[in-house]
C-alpha positions in Angstrom: 0.0 0.0 0.0 0.9 3.7 -0.4 1.5 3.9 3.4 4.5 1.6 3.2 2.8 -1.3 4.7 2.8 -4.9 3.3 -0.2 -7.1 3.8 -0.2 -10.8 3.0 -2.0 -14.0 3.8 -0.4 -16.7 5.9 -2.6 -19.8 6.5 -5.9 -18.4 7.9 -4.2 -15.1 9.1 -3.5 -11.8 7.5 -0.2 -10.2 8.5 0.6 -6.5 8.1 4.3 -5.7 8.0 6.1 -2.3 8.1 8.5 -2.2 5.1 10.8 0.4 6.6 11.5 -1.6 9.8 10.6 -5.2 8.6 8.4 -5.7 11.7 5.0 -7.2 12.0 2.5 -4.5 13.0 -0.8 -6.4 13.0 -2.2 -10.0 12.8 -5.8 -10.3 11.7 -7.7 -13.4 12.8 -11.2 -14.1 11.6 -10.9 -16.4 8.5 -11.7 -20.1 9.0 -9.6 -21.2 6.0 -6.5 -20.3 4.1 -6.3 -16.7 2.8 -5.6 -16.7 -1.0 -5.9 -13.0 -2.0 -5.2 -9.7 -0.2 -5.8 -6.2 -1.7 -5.0 -2.9 -0.1 -7.2 0.1 -0.7 -6.0 3.1 -2.6 -8.5 5.8 -1.8 -6.4 7.8 0.7 -3.9 8.7 -2.0 -6.3 11.5 -3.1 -6.3 13.1 0.3 -2.5 13.2 0.8 -2.4 17.0 0.1 -5.2 17.8 2.5 -4.9 15.5 5.5 -2.0 14.1 7.5 -1.1 10.5 7.1 -3.2 8.3 9.4 -2.9 4.5 9.6 -6.5 4.5 10.8 -7.6 5.1 7.2 -5.9 2.0 5.9 -8.3 -0.8 4.8 -7.6 -4.0 3.1 -9.6 -7.0 1.9 -8.8 -10.7 2.1 -10.3 -13.7 0.5 -10.2 -17.2 2.0 -10.0 -20.6 0.4 -12.8 -23.0 1.4 -15.4 -20.6 2.8 -15.1 -18.2 -0.2 -15.7 -15.1 1.9 -14.3 -11.6 1.5 -13.5 -9.7 4.7 -12.8 -6.0 4.8 -10.4 -5.1 7.6 -9.6 -2.0 9.5 -5.9 -2.5 10.0 -5.4 -0.1 12.9 -8.0 -1.6 15.2 -7.6 -5.2 13.8 -11.4 -5.6 13.4 -13.4 -6.7 10.4 -15.6 -4.0 9.0 -17.6 -6.1 6.6 -18.1 -9.6 5.3 -19.1 -10.3 1.7 -20.2 -13.7 0.3 -21.8 -14.6 -3.0 -23.0 -18.3 -2.9 -20.3 -20.8 -2.1 -18.0 -20.6 -5.1 -14.4 -19.5 -5.2 -13.6 -15.9 -6.3 -11.2 -15.6 -9.1 -10.1 -12.0 -8.8 -10.9 -8.8 -7.0 -9.8 -5.2 -7.0 -10.6 -1.8 -5.4 -12.0 0.9 -7.7 -9.4 3.6 -7.0 -9.9 5.6 -10.2 -13.4 7.0 -9.5 -14.8 9.6 -7.1 -18.3 8.0 -6.6 -17.3 6.1 -3.4 -14.1 5.0 -1.8 -15.5 1.6 -0.8 -16.3 0.1 -4.2 -15.0 -3.4 -4.8 -15.2 -5.4 -8.1 -15.0 -9.2 -7.8 -15.1 -12.0 -10.3 -17.4 -14.8 -9.1 -17.2 -18.1 -11.1 -18.0 -19.1 -13.6 -18.8 -15.9 -15.5 -20.0 -13.1 -13.2 -18.5 -9.8 -12.2 -20.1 -8.2 -9.2 -19.6 -4.6 -7.8 -19.9 -4.5 -4.0 -20.1 -1.6 -1.5 -17.4 -2.9 0.8 -18.5 -0.6 3.6 -22.0 -2.0 3.9 -21.7 -5.3 2.0 -24.4 -4.3 -0.4 -24.3 -5.7 -4.0 -24.6 -2.8 -6.4 -24.9 -4.7 -9.6 -24.1 -8.0 -11.2 -23.2 -8.9 -14.8 -22.8 -12.3 -16.5 -20.8 -13.1 -19.6 -20.6 -16.1 -22.0 -17.0 -17.1 -21.1 -15.4 -18.3 -17.9 -13.6 -15.3 -16.5 -10.1 -15.9 -15.1 -9.0 -12.3 -14.2 -9.4 -8.7 -15.2 -7.5 -5.4 -15.5 -8.6 -1.8 -15.6 -7.3 0.7 -18.2 -5.4 3.3 -16.1 -6.0 6.0 -18.7 -9.8 5.4 -19.0 -11.7 4.1 -16.0 -14.6 3.0 -18.2 -12.4 0.5 -20.0 -12.0 -3.0 -18.5 -10.4 -6.1 -20.0 -11.5 -9.6 -18.9 -9.2 -12.6 -19.4 -11.1 -15.7 -20.3 -10.1 -19.2 -21.2 -10.4 -18.5 -24.9 -9.7 -14.8 -25.4 -10.0 -11.3 -24.0 -13.2 -9.4 -23.6 -12.9 -5.6 -23.8 -15.6 -3.6 -22.0 -15.8 0.1 -22.9 -18.9 1.1 -20.9 -17.9 0.2 -17.3 -19.5 2.5 -14.7 -20.0 2.2 -10.9 -23.6 3.4 -11.2 -24.9 0.6 -13.4 -23.9 -2.7 -15.0 -22.3 -2.6 -18.5 -25.1 -2.7 -21.1 -23.1 -4.5 -23.8 -21.3 -7.9 -23.7 -18.1 -6.3 -24.8 -15.8 -6.9 -27.7 -14.2 -10.3 -27.8 -10.8 -11.0 -29.4 -9.1 -14.4 -29.7 -5.4 -14.9 -28.9 -3.4 -18.0 -29.8 -1.1 -19.3 -27.2 2.5 -18.9 -28.3 3.3 -22.4 -26.9 0.7 -24.1 -29.1 1.4 -21.9 -32.2 3.2 -23.8 -35.0 5.6 -20.9 -35.4 6.5 -20.8 -31.8 9.8 -22.6 -32.3 10.9 -20.1 -35.0 11.8 -17.6 -32.3 14.9 -19.5 -31.3 16.2 -19.6 -34.9 15.2 -16.0 -35.8 18.0 -13.6 -36.1 16.2 -10.3 -36.6 13.5 -8.5 -34.6 11.2 -8.5 -37.6 11.2 -12.3 -37.7 10.4 -12.6 -34.0 7.5 -10.2 -34.4 6.1 -11.9 -37.5 5.6 -14.9 -35.4 3.2 -13.1 -33.1 1.5 -10.7 -35.5 -1.3 -13.3 -35.9 -2.1 -13.6 -32.2 -4.9 -11.0 -32.1 -7.9 -11.7 -34.2 -11.6 -11.1 -34.2 -12.3 -14.6 -35.6 -12.0 -17.7 -33.5 -9.0 -19.8 -34.5 -8.9 -23.6 -34.7 -9.4 -25.5 -31.4 -5.8 -26.9 -31.5 -4.1 -23.5 -31.6 -6.1 -21.4 -29.0 -5.8 -21.6 -25.3 -5.1 -19.0 -22.5 -5.0 -21.5 -19.7 -1.2 -21.1 -19.4 -1.5 -17.3 -19.4 -0.4 -16.3 -15.9 -1.4 -12.6 -16.0 -3.1 -9.9 -18.0 -2.4 -6.2 -17.3 -2.6 -2.8 -19.0 0.6 -0.8 -19.1 0.2 2.2 -16.9 3.1 4.0 -18.6 1.9 3.7 -22.2 -1.7 4.3 -23.5 -3.4 1.4 -25.3 -0.8 -1.2 -24.5 -1.3 -4.4 -22.6 1.0 -7.3 -21.6 0.3 -11.0 -21.4 2.5 -13.1 -19.1 3.4 -16.6 -19.9 5.9 -18.8 -18.0 8.7 -18.3 -20.6 7.8 -15.0 -22.3 6.0 -11.7 -22.0 3.9 -10.4 -24.9 3.3 -6.7 -25.3 0.1 -5.9 -27.3 -0.7 -2.7 -29.1 -4.5 -2.4 -28.9 -4.7 0.2 -31.6 -3.2 -1.9 -34.4 -4.3 -5.2 -32.7 -1.0 -7.0 -32.9 2.0 -7.9 -30.7 4.8 -5.3 -30.8 7.1 -6.8 -28.2 8.3 -10.1 -27.0 10.4 -10.7 -23.8 11.5 -14.3 -24.2 13.6 -16.4 -21.8 16.3 -18.6 -23.1 16.0 -22.4 -22.7 18.3 -22.4 -19.7 16.6 -19.4 -18.2 14.3 -19.4 -15.2 10.5 -19.0 -16.0 8.4 -16.1 -14.9 5.9 -16.1 -12.1 4.7 -12.5 -11.9 5.2 -9.1 -13.6 4.4 -5.7 -12.1 4.4 -2.9 -14.8 5.5 0.6 -13.6 3.7 3.8 -14.2 6.5 6.4 -13.8 8.7 4.8 -16.5 8.1 2.0 -19.0 9.6 -0.7 -16.9 8.7 -4.1 -15.6 9.5 -5.8 -12.3 9.6 -9.5 -13.0 9.6 -12.3 -10.5 11.1 -15.7 -11.5 10.7 -19.2 -10.1 14.1 -19.1 -8.3 13.0 -16.0 -6.3 15.1 -13.6 -8.4 13.5 -10.1 -9.1 14.6 -8.5 -12.3 14.0 -4.9 -13.6 13.5 -4.5 -17.3 13.3 -1.0 -18.9 12.1 -0.2 -22.4 14.7 0.8 -24.9 13.9 4.2 -26.4 13.4 4.8 -30.1 13.2 1.2 -31.3 11.9 0.3 -34.7 11.7 -2.9 -36.8 14.2 -3.0 -39.6 14.2 -5.5 -42.5 17.1 -7.8 -43.1 19.0 -7.4 -46.4 17.1 -10.3 -48.0 13.7 -9.0 -47.1 11.6 -6.2 -48.6 10.8 -3.2 -46.3 7.4 -3.3 -44.6 5.2 -0.5 -46.1 3.6 -0.1 -42.6 6.4 -0.3 -40.1 5.4 -1.0 -36.5 7.4 0.3 -33.5 9.1 -2.5 -31.7 9.3 -2.5 -27.9 12.5 -3.9 -26.5 13.0 -4.2 -22.8 16.6 -4.3 -21.6 17.6 -6.1 -18.4 18.9 -3.3 -16.1 19.2 -5.0 -12.7 18.5 -8.2 -10.8 18.7 -9.4 -7.2 20.1 -12.6 -5.8 18.0 -15.7 -6.1 16.9 -17.8 -3.1 17.6 -21.5 -2.4 14.5 -23.2 -3.8 13.6 -26.6 -2.3 10.5 -28.7 -2.1 9.2 -26.6 0.8 10.8 -23.3 0.1 9.7 -21.4 -3.0 8.7 -17.8 -3.8 5.0 -17.0 -3.5 4.5 -13.4 -4.6 6.0 -10.0 -5.2 4.8 -6.5 -4.4 6.2 -3.1 -5.5 6.1 0.2 -3.7 3.2 2.0 -5.5 4.4 5.5 -4.6 8.1 5.5 -5.5 8.4 2.2 -7.4 12.0 1.8 -6.2 11.4 -1.1 -3.8 10.0 -4.5 -4.0 9.1 -7.1 -1.4 9.3 -10.9 -1.9 7.1 -13.3 0.1 8.7 -16.8 0.5 6.8 -20.0 1.5 8.9 -20.4 4.7 7.5 -17.1 6.1 10.3 -14.8 5.0 9.6 -11.3 3.7 12.6 -10.0 1.8 12.6 -6.2 1.0 14.8 -5.2 -2.0 15.5 -1.5 -2.6 16.7 -0.2 -6.0 19.8 2.0 -5.7 21.4 4.1 -8.4 25.0 5.1 -9.0 26.5 7.3 -11.7 29.7 6.5 -13.5 32.6 9.0 -13.0 33.0 9.8 -16.7 30.7 11.6 -18.9 29.4 9.8 -22.0 28.1 11.3 -25.2 24.5 10.6 -26.1 24.1 8.2 -29.0 21.5 6.0 -30.5 23.4 2.8 -30.0 21.6 -0.5 -29.3 23.1 -0.7 -25.8 20.6 1.9 -24.6 22.2 2.9 -21.2 20.2 4.7 -18.7 21.1 8.4 -18.3 20.7 11.1 -15.6 20.7 14.8 -16.5 23.6 17.1 -15.8 21.4 19.1 -13.5 18.9 17.7 -10.9 15.9 19.9 -10.0 17.6 22.9 -11.5 20.8 22.4 -9.5 23.9 21.5 -11.5 25.4 18.2 -10.7 29.1 18.6 -9.8 32.0 16.5 -11.1 32.5 15.0 -7.6 28.9 14.0 -7.2 28.5 10.4 -8.1 25.0 9.7 -6.8 21.6 11.1 -7.3 18.9 10.9 -4.6 17.0 7.6 -4.9 13.7 9.4 -4.6 11.8 7.3 -7.1 12.2 5.2 -10.2 11.5 8.3 -12.3 14.6 10.1 -10.7 16.8 7.1 -11.3 15.9 6.7 -14.9 15.9 10.3 -15.9 16.2 11.0 -19.6 15.1 7.5 -20.7 11.8 8.8 -22.0 13.3 11.8 -23.8 12.9 12.1 -27.6 15.8 11.7 -30.0 16.1 15.5 -30.5 16.3 16.2 -26.8 18.9 13.5 -26.4 21.0 15.0 -29.2 20.8 18.5 -27.7 22.1 17.1 -24.4 25.8 16.9 -25.4 27.0 15.1 -22.2 25.0 12.8 -20.0 26.0 10.6 -17.1 25.5 6.9 -17.2 23.3 5.4 -14.4 23.8 1.9 -13.0 21.0 0.3 -11.0 21.3 -2.5 -8.4 19.1 -4.2 -5.9 20.1 -4.0 -2.2 18.5 -6.1 0.5 17.4 -3.6 3.2 14.9 -5.6 5.2 14.3 -9.2 6.2 11.5 -10.6 8.2 12.2 -14.2 9.2 9.4 -16.7 9.8 9.1 -19.3 12.5 11.4 -22.3 12.2 10.3 -25.8 11.2 10.0 -28.2 14.2 11.6 -29.5 16.3 12.7 -26.3 18.1 13.1 -25.0 21.6 10.9 -22.1 22.7 10.9 -20.2 26.0 9.2 -17.0 27.1 11.0 -14.5 29.4 10.1 -14.4 33.1 6.6 -13.2 33.9 5.5 -9.7 34.7 5.5 -8.8 38.4 5.0 -5.7 40.5 8.8 -5.4 40.9 9.7 -5.5 37.2 6.7 -3.7 35.8 8.9 -0.7 34.9 11.5 -2.5 32.9 9.5 -5.5 31.7 9.4 -6.3 28.0 7.8 -9.4 26.6 10.5 -11.4 24.7 10.2 -14.8 23.2 13.3 -16.9 22.4 13.1 -19.6 19.8 16.0 -22.0 19.0 16.0 -23.7 15.6 18.2 -26.2 13.9 19.1 -25.2 10.4 21.5 -28.0 9.4 23.6 -30.6 11.2 26.4 -28.1 11.8 24.6 -24.9 12.7 21.5 -23.5 14.3 19.9 -20.1 15.0 18.4 -18.5 18.1 15.8 -15.9 17.3 15.1 -13.3 20.0 11.8 -11.9 18.6 12.0 -8.1 18.8 15.7 -8.0 19.8 18.4 -10.0 18.1 19.6 -13.0 16.1 22.3 -15.3 17.5 24.1 -18.2 15.7 25.3 -21.4 17.4 27.5 -24.1 15.8 25.5 -26.9 17.3 21.9 -28.1 17.6 19.8 -26.4 20.3 18.6 -28.5 23.2 17.1 -26.0 25.4 16.8 -22.4 26.6 16.4 -21.1 30.2 16.0 -17.5 31.2 18.0 -16.3 34.2 16.6 -12.7 34.2 14.8 -10.3 31.9 18.0 -9.4 30.2 19.8 -12.8 30.0 19.4 -16.5 29.3 21.4 -19.7 29.1 21.3 -21.7 25.9 22.7 -25.3 25.8 23.4 -27.2 22.6 25.0 -30.4 21.4 26.6 -31.5 18.1 25.9 -34.7 16.2 27.9 -37.7 17.3 31.1 -38.4 15.4 32.5 -41.8 14.4 33.5 -42.5 18.0 30.1 -41.6 19.4 31.5 -38.4 21.0 29.6 -35.1 20.9 30.5 -31.5 21.6 28.4 -29.9 24.3 28.1 -26.1 24.6 26.7 -23.9 27.3 26.4 -20.2 26.5 25.3 -17.3 28.7 23.9 -14.5 26.6 23.4 -10.9 27.7 20.6 -9.2 25.7 21.5 -5.5 26.0 25.0 -6.1 24.7 24.5 -9.2 22.6 
């Protein structure tokens, strides 16, 4: 959310984490089954200029698996404001209506198999309900026109142009069919193609108003559909091994981000609105940032005739990536969220309970480079920042937002040529926050001594948990205070005071059956 808080579902709970301190602020308990979707409200962004920031105004919604109930939460008080339920079927997708002024509590949800329902999340009242002929998988609003809505179905995309909070859409929308690139006969040609034109010829036939043959059409393997908030009338389709960029004005694909055969497949993509960039999450937990290359066009090869109607090609260069995690049968990445205000930080949720916060940092090379139209397309920062000249000794710009980091990337060719000298910007991800989950059993757990009348002034509730990571090491988590590493397996913890405890551990037996016993006295104030 715009407040800097991260909300995610963990079993039947909803956790709210402060991204700046990587601490859990709230745990919401009311669901009877696993939480599968969480959405933060956006309405308070309109009042930032008029009212001070108040966490009391933060609301979020959560959806559970099994009971299929939507609960609207007040995060500050930890209470449920409203419960919404439509029959007993699972909900495919839901989203707050942030781009309208009618009400701040409007919620649009997809109820299987083919219904979209608009709810008043403050009262739980159903405002209207609309059915369609196809099974709806997900939807996306056009950020440039709130009356435009795209529905992703199992066979194609339904474009709605008369969406309104006051009444249900009158028409059934315009349906287009898209062939899956994995089932297309020309899908394998991408690996052998040498030019951008050949790669785009393979996907020009993907958008059509006529239904293709049954063998070549499916969208079941499409992971995500989303409008591009930085470019009008553009949309992306996410597949496990490629991203398709669609131009809705010419009804064809104008960009393909493909992964090599040895590359790691995609899980999720978050498009940026400040710059034409994409935050991509891969199956190994790696987050990559791809930025569109400026002034790209399709050029014909020497043996091909020039296209009489050239189409602008969108090429996204890999600008930065973070470290991957160790993926096992029980440890894998779940989801990724991006800071909606600055777009310079992303948080990764891992199945073992970890929340990893990666911030994007920028650095400027010491030498000035002359602007050119080379295919390398480096990122540039202006010679002056906010009207203040950038000195020769200054090698870093303030990392205020993604727009500040990638200054000059959206400039036209004439503007770039007029700027004789520009400084090259390098981007990198830095791990600035880590919230660790509870260890897997078996583990030792002890609460600090109880509260009494004598220690009421200095009492602080602290929980110590000892876990075994491997056969050679183990961790001791002091929740709210510190992290201590032991070379052996924990056997027990005993508190001796409010500020200290004894931890005893033993190693695995060697060939002679001997073990190494350790007894450590830890002082919390000094570590």
